[in-house]
VEXVO-889999 format. One line per field, with one value per atom (N, C-alpha, C, O): residue number from 1; residue in one letter; x, y, z. Coordinates in Angstrom, 1 decimal, always signed. Example, Ala and Ser with C-alpha at 12.3 -4.5 7.8 and 13.67 -1.06 7.14 Angstrom:
BEGIN
resi = (1	1	1	1	2	2	2	2)
resn = (a	a	a	a	s	s	s	s)
px = (+13.2	+12.3	+13.2	+14.2	+12.8	+13.7	+12.9	+13.4)
py = (-5.7	-4.5	-3.3	-3.3	-2.2	-1.1	+0.0	+1.1)
pz = (+7.8	+7.8	+7.8	+8.5	+7.1	+7.1	+7.9	+8.0)
//
This chain:
BEGIN
resi = (1	1	1	1	2	2	2	2	3	3	3	3	4	4	4	4	5	5	5	5	6	6	6	6	7	7	7	7	8	8	8	8	9	9	9	9	10	10	10	10	11	11	11	11	12	12	12	12	13	13	13	13	14	14	14	14	15	15	15	15	16	16	16	16	17	17	17	17	18	18	18	18	19	19	19	19	20	20	20	20	21	21	21	21	22	22	22	22	23	23	23	23	24	24	24	24	25	25	25	25	26	26	26	26	27	27	27	27	28	28	28	28	29	29	29	29	30	30	30	30	31	31	31	31	32	32	32	32	33	33	33	33	34	34	34	34	35	35	35	35	36	36	36	36	37	37	37	37	38	38	38	38	39	39	39	39	40	40	40	40	41	41	41	41	42	42	42	42	43	43	43	43	44	44	44	44	45	45	45	45	46	46	46	46	47	47	47	47	48	48	48	48	49	49	49	49	50	50	50	50	51	51	51	51	52	52	52	52	53	53	53	53	54	54	54	54	55	55	55	55	56	56	56	56	57	57	57	57	58	58	58	58	59	59	59	59	60	60	60	60	61	61	61	61	62	62	62	62	63	63	63	63	64	64	64	64	65	65	65	65	66	66	66	66	67	67	67	67	68	68	68	68	69	69	69	69	70	70	70	70	71	71	71	71	72	72	72	72	73	73	73	73	74	74	74	74	75	75	75	75)
resn = (m	m	m	m	k	k	k	k	q	q	q	q	s	s	s	s	e	e	e	e	i	i	i	i	d	d	d	d	k	k	k	k	l	l	l	l	s	s	s	s	l	l	l	l	v	v	v	v	e	e	e	e	r	r	r	r	a	a	a	a	t	t	t	t	a	a	a	a	p	p	p	p	t	t	t	t	p	p	p	p	g	g	g	g	l	l	l	l	f	f	f	f	l	l	l	l	k	k	k	k	l	l	l	l	r	r	r	r	n	n	n	n	i	i	i	i	a	a	a	a	l	l	l	l	a	a	a	a	l	l	l	l	a	a	a	a	a	a	a	a	v	v	v	v	s	s	s	s	g	g	g	g	a	a	a	a	l	l	l	l	l	l	l	l	a	a	a	a	s	s	s	s	p	p	p	p	v	v	v	v	a	a	a	a	l	l	l	l	p	p	p	p	a	a	a	a	i	i	i	i	i	i	i	i	t	t	t	t	t	t	t	t	i	i	i	i	a	a	a	a	g	g	g	g	y	y	y	y	l	l	l	l	g	g	g	g	v	v	v	v	a	a	a	a	a	a	a	a	t	t	t	t	v	v	v	v	a	a	a	a	s	s	s	s	a	a	a	a	v	v	v	v	s	s	s	s	q	q	q	q	i	i	i	i	a	a	a	a	v	v	v	v	k	k	k	k	g	g	g	g)
px = (+95.9	+96.4	+97.9	+98.6	+98.3	+99.6	+100.5	+100.1	+101.8	+102.8	+102.8	+102.9	+102.6	+102.6	+101.4	+101.5	+100.3	+99.1	+99.3	+98.9	+99.9	+100.2	+101.1	+100.9	+102.1	+103.0	+102.4	+102.9	+101.3	+100.6	+99.6	+99.1	+99.3	+98.4	+98.9	+100.0	+97.9	+98.3	+98.2	+97.8	+98.7	+98.7	+97.3	+97.1	+96.3	+94.9	+94.4	+93.7	+94.7	+94.2	+94.8	+94.1	+96.1	+96.8	+96.1	+96.0	+95.8	+95.2	+93.8	+93.4	+93.1	+91.7	+91.7	+90.6	+92.8	+92.8	+92.8	+93.2	+92.5	+92.5	+93.9	+94.9	+93.9	+95.2	+95.3	+94.4	+96.5	+96.8	+96.5	+96.7	+96.1	+95.8	+96.9	+96.6	+98.1	+99.2	+99.4	+99.7	+99.2	+99.4	+98.2	+98.4	+97.0	+95.9	+96.2	+96.0	+96.7	+97.1	+98.2	+98.1	+99.2	+100.3	+99.8	+100.3	+98.9	+98.4	+97.6	+97.7	+96.8	+96.0	+96.9	+96.6	+97.9	+98.9	+99.6	+99.7	+100.0	+100.7	+99.8	+100.2	+98.5	+97.6	+97.4	+97.3	+97.3	+97.2	+98.5	+98.4	+99.7	+100.9	+101.0	+101.5	+100.5	+100.4	+99.5	+99.7	+98.4	+97.5	+98.1	+97.9	+98.8	+99.5	+100.5	+100.7	+101.3	+102.3	+101.7	+102.2	+100.6	+99.9	+99.4	+99.4	+98.8	+98.4	+99.5	+99.3	+100.6	+101.8	+102.3	+102.6	+102.3	+102.8	+101.9	+102.3	+100.6	+99.6	+99.1	+98.2	+99.8	+99.4	+99.6	+100.7	+98.7	+98.9	+100.0	+100.3	+100.5	+101.4	+102.8	+103.1	+103.7	+105.1	+105.8	+106.0	+106.2	+106.8	+108.3	+108.7	+109.1	+110.6	+110.9	+110.1	+112.0	+112.4	+112.5	+112.2	+113.0	+113.2	+111.9	+111.9	+110.9	+109.5	+109.0	+108.4	+109.1	+108.5	+109.4	+108.8	+110.7	+111.5	+111.1	+111.0	+111.0	+110.6	+109.2	+109.0	+108.3	+106.9	+106.9	+106.2	+107.8	+107.9	+108.4	+107.9	+109.5	+110.0	+109.0	+108.9	+108.3	+107.3	+106.2	+105.7	+105.8	+104.7	+105.1	+104.3	+106.4	+106.9	+106.9	+106.4	+107.5	+107.6	+106.3	+106.1	+105.3	+104.0	+103.3	+102.6	+103.4	+102.8	+103.3	+102.6	+104.6	+105.2	+104.8	+104.4	+104.8	+104.4	+102.9	+102.6	+102.1	+100.6	+100.5	+99.7	+101.2	+101.1	+101.6	+100.9	+102.7	+103.2	+102.3	+102.1	+101.7	+100.8	+99.6	+99.0	+99.1	+97.9	+98.1	+97.2	+99.3	+99.6	+99.9	+99.9	+100.1	+100.4	+99.2	+98.0	+99.4	+98.3	+98.4	+99.5	+97.2	+97.2	+97.6	+97.2	+98.5	+99.0	+98.7	+99.1)
py = (+127.6	+128.2	+128.6	+127.7	+129.8	+130.2	+129.7	+129.4	+129.7	+129.2	+130.0	+129.4	+131.3	+132.1	+131.8	+131.9	+131.5	+131.1	+129.7	+129.5	+128.8	+127.5	+127.6	+126.8	+128.4	+128.6	+129.0	+128.8	+129.7	+130.3	+129.4	+129.7	+128.2	+127.3	+126.6	+126.3	+126.4	+125.6	+124.1	+123.7	+123.3	+121.8	+121.3	+120.4	+121.8	+121.3	+121.8	+121.0	+123.0	+123.5	+122.7	+122.4	+122.4	+121.6	+120.2	+119.7	+119.6	+118.3	+118.2	+117.2	+119.3	+119.4	+120.0	+119.9	+120.5	+121.1	+120.0	+118.9	+120.3	+119.4	+118.8	+119.5	+117.5	+116.8	+116.4	+116.0	+116.5	+116.1	+114.6	+113.8	+114.2	+112.9	+111.9	+110.8	+112.2	+111.3	+111.0	+109.8	+112.0	+111.8	+111.0	+110.4	+111.1	+110.3	+108.8	+108.0	+108.5	+107.1	+106.6	+105.5	+107.5	+107.1	+106.9	+105.9	+107.7	+107.5	+106.2	+105.5	+105.9	+104.7	+103.4	+102.5	+103.5	+102.3	+102.2	+101.1	+103.3	+103.3	+102.8	+102.0	+103.1	+102.6	+101.1	+100.4	+100.6	+99.2	+98.5	+97.4	+99.0	+98.4	+98.4	+97.5	+99.5	+99.6	+98.5	+97.9	+98.2	+97.2	+95.8	+95.0	+95.6	+94.3	+94.1	+93.0	+95.1	+95.1	+94.8	+94.0	+95.5	+95.2	+93.8	+93.2	+93.3	+91.9	+90.9	+89.9	+91.2	+90.3	+90.3	+89.3	+91.5	+91.7	+91.1	+90.6	+91.1	+90.6	+89.2	+88.7	+88.5	+87.1	+86.2	+86.3	+85.3	+84.4	+83.3	+82.6	+83.2	+82.2	+82.7	+83.9	+81.9	+82.3	+82.5	+81.5	+83.7	+84.0	+84.1	+84.5	+83.9	+84.1	+85.6	+86.5	+85.7	+87.1	+88.1	+89.2	+87.6	+88.5	+89.1	+90.2	+88.2	+88.7	+89.7	+90.8	+89.5	+90.5	+91.8	+92.9	+91.7	+92.9	+93.7	+94.9	+93.0	+93.7	+94.3	+95.4	+93.6	+94.1	+95.4	+96.3	+95.4	+96.6	+97.8	+98.9	+97.6	+98.7	+99.1	+100.3	+98.2	+98.5	+99.3	+100.2	+99.0	+99.7	+101.2	+102.1	+101.4	+102.7	+103.5	+104.6	+102.9	+103.6	+104.0	+105.0	+103.0	+103.2	+104.3	+105.2	+104.4	+105.4	+106.8	+107.8	+106.9	+108.2	+108.6	+109.8	+107.7	+108.0	+108.5	+109.4	+107.8	+108.2	+109.6	+110.4	+109.9	+111.2	+112.3	+113.3	+112.1	+113.1	+113.3	+114.4	+112.2	+112.3	+113.1	+113.8	+113.0	+113.6	+115.1	+115.9	+115.6	+117.0	+117.7	+118.9	+117.0	+117.7	+118.4	+118.0	+119.6	+120.5	+120.8	+121.1	+120.8	+121.3	+122.7	+123.6	+123.0	+124.4	+125.0	+126.2)
pz = (+85.2	+86.4	+86.2	+85.7	+86.5	+86.3	+87.4	+88.5	+87.1	+88.1	+89.4	+90.5	+89.3	+90.5	+91.4	+92.6	+90.8	+91.5	+92.2	+93.3	+91.4	+92.0	+93.2	+94.1	+93.1	+94.2	+95.5	+96.6	+95.4	+96.6	+97.2	+98.3	+96.6	+97.1	+98.4	+98.5	+99.3	+100.5	+100.1	+99.0	+101.0	+100.8	+100.6	+99.7	+101.3	+101.2	+99.8	+99.1	+99.4	+98.1	+97.0	+96.0	+97.1	+96.1	+96.0	+94.8	+97.1	+97.1	+96.5	+95.9	+96.6	+96.0	+94.6	+94.0	+94.1	+92.8	+91.7	+92.0	+90.5	+89.4	+89.2	+89.2	+89.0	+88.8	+87.3	+86.7	+86.7	+85.3	+85.1	+86.1	+83.9	+83.6	+83.9	+84.4	+83.6	+83.8	+85.3	+85.6	+86.1	+87.6	+88.2	+89.2	+87.5	+88.0	+87.7	+88.6	+86.6	+86.2	+87.2	+87.7	+87.4	+88.3	+89.7	+90.3	+90.2	+91.5	+91.6	+92.6	+90.6	+90.7	+90.7	+91.4	+89.8	+89.8	+91.1	+91.7	+91.7	+93.0	+94.1	+94.9	+94.1	+95.1	+94.9	+95.9	+93.7	+93.5	+94.0	+94.6	+93.7	+94.2	+95.7	+96.3	+96.4	+97.8	+98.4	+99.4	+97.7	+98.1	+98.0	+98.9	+96.9	+96.8	+97.8	+98.4	+98.1	+99.2	+100.5	+101.3	+100.8	+102.1	+102.2	+103.3	+101.1	+101.1	+101.3	+102.0	+100.7	+100.9	+102.4	+103.0	+102.9	+104.3	+105.3	+106.4	+105.0	+105.9	+105.7	+106.4	+104.8	+104.5	+105.6	+106.3	+105.9	+107.0	+106.8	+107.7	+105.5	+105.2	+105.4	+105.2	+105.9	+106.1	+104.7	+104.0	+104.3	+103.1	+103.3	+104.4	+102.3	+102.4	+102.8	+102.5	+103.5	+104.0	+102.8	+103.0	+101.7	+100.6	+100.0	+99.6	+100.0	+99.6	+100.5	+100.0	+101.8	+102.7	+102.7	+102.9	+102.5	+102.4	+101.1	+101.2	+100.0	+98.8	+98.9	+98.5	+99.5	+99.7	+100.6	+100.4	+101.6	+102.4	+101.7	+101.8	+100.9	+100.1	+99.0	+98.7	+98.4	+97.4	+98.1	+97.4	+99.3	+99.9	+100.2	+100.0	+100.6	+100.9	+99.6	+99.5	+98.5	+97.3	+96.7	+96.1	+96.8	+96.2	+97.0	+96.4	+98.3	+99.1	+98.8	+98.7	+98.6	+98.2	+96.8	+96.6	+95.9	+94.5	+94.5	+93.8	+95.3	+95.3	+96.0	+95.4	+97.0	+97.6	+96.7	+96.6	+96.1	+95.2	+94.0	+93.5	+93.5	+92.3	+92.7	+91.9	+93.9	+94.3	+94.5	+94.3	+94.8	+95.0	+93.7	+93.7	+92.6	+91.3	+90.9	+91.1	+90.3	+89.9	+88.4	+87.9	+87.7	+86.4	+86.3	+87.0	+85.3	+85.2	+83.9	+83.7)
//
């Protein structure tokens, strides 16, 4: 796909277009980190404040990385 064609894609078309292999791996790693973050934040045990703070930031970063990786398009 040429760059001019990629530039004209809508967000939905970009999300359903083929994704490069590197971004597939990055997306899967980000999803795993988001799951770990969610598990830490939802744990029934009282964790130190630093752990919950780091888990919150990790969840945000993993969610952003996953979203950006999904929108990448093979060119």
